[in-house]
C-alpha positions in Angstrom: 3.2 5.9 30.8 0.5 8.5 30.1 -3.0 7.2 29.8 -6.1 9.4 29.6 -4.1 12.4 31.0 -2.7 10.4 34.0 0.4 8.4 34.7 0.1 4.7 35.1 2.7 1.9 35.5 3.2 0.2 32.2 2.1 -3.2 33.6 -1.2 -1.7 34.5 -1.9 -0.2 31.0 -4.2 -1.9 28.6 -1.6 -3.5 26.4 -1.7 -6.3 23.9 1.3 -8.0 25.6 -0.3 -10.2 28.3 3.0 -11.8 29.4 5.1 -8.6 29.5 5.5 -8.7 33.3 6.2 -12.4 33.4 9.8 -12.2 34.7 9.7 -8.7 36.2 11.5 -9.9 39.3 14.5 -11.2 37.4 16.8 -8.5 35.8 18.3 -11.1 33.4 14.9 -12.2 32.0 12.6 -9.2 32.4 11.4 -7.1 29.6 12.7 -3.5 29.2 11.2 -0.6 27.4 12.7 2.3 25.5 10.9 5.6 25.1 10.6 6.7 21.5 9.8 10.2 20.4 8.5 10.0 16.8 9.5 13.1 14.9 7.9 11.9 11.7 5.4 9.3 10.7 3.9 8.1 7.5 1.4 5.4 6.4 2.8 2.0 5.6 2.0 2.6 1.9 4.7 5.3 1.9 7.3 3.3 3.7 10.9 3.8 2.7 12.0 0.4 1.4 14.9 -0.2 -1.0 17.1 -3.0 -2.0 20.3 -2.8 0.0 18.9 -1.0 3.0 19.8 -2.3 6.5 17.2 -4.7 7.9 17.4 -6.6 11.3 14.8 -8.5 13.2 16.5 -8.2 16.5 14.9 -6.1 19.2 17.7 -3.6 19.3 20.3 -2.7 16.6 22.6 0.3 16.1 22.2 1.6 12.6 25.7 2.2 11.0 25.2 1.1 7.4 26.1 4.2 5.3 23.7 3.6 2.5 20.7 3.3 4.8 21.8 6.3 6.8 22.2 8.4 3.7 18.7 7.5 2.4 17.1 8.3 5.7 18.8 11.7 5.9 17.6 12.4 2.4 14.0 11.1 2.8 13.3 12.7 6.2 15.4 15.9 5.5 17.5 15.3 8.6 20.5 17.5 9.6 22.5 14.4 10.7 22.0 10.7 10.6 23.3 9.6 14.0 25.1 10.7 17.1 28.5 9.0 16.3 31.0 11.1 14.2 31.8 8.3 11.8 28.2 7.9 10.7 27.7 11.7 10.4 30.8 12.1 8.3 29.9 9.2 6.0 26.4 10.5 5.3 27.6 14.1 4.9 30.1 13.1 2.3 27.5 11.5 0.0 24.1 13.0 0.9 22.1 14.5 -1.9 20.9 18.1 -1.7 17.8 18.6 0.4 14.4 18.4 -1.3 11.8 20.9 -0.4 8.2 20.0 0.3 7.0 20.9 -3.2 9.3 18.3 -4.7 8.0 15.3 -2.7 
């Protein structure tokens, strides 16, 4: 990871996860990380939260619920909701027209 303009191993970074390297020698039990490139952020007070939206407390989940995909496409002015064709088609069929910045 990048830390103060230099690359350091994740287990040497000052994280609030003291046991992250606990089972590093065991591929079945060790922790794995996924890089995330945030293309948009907002304060918690502006979080998109509606009844009926997909929610899952698992560490990893593939988002396929049409309603949630549609709302995310609308809210974040996305070109497409996901990489799989089924999700793209479902969202394209029912997505609202895009809102410009002055309407938000």
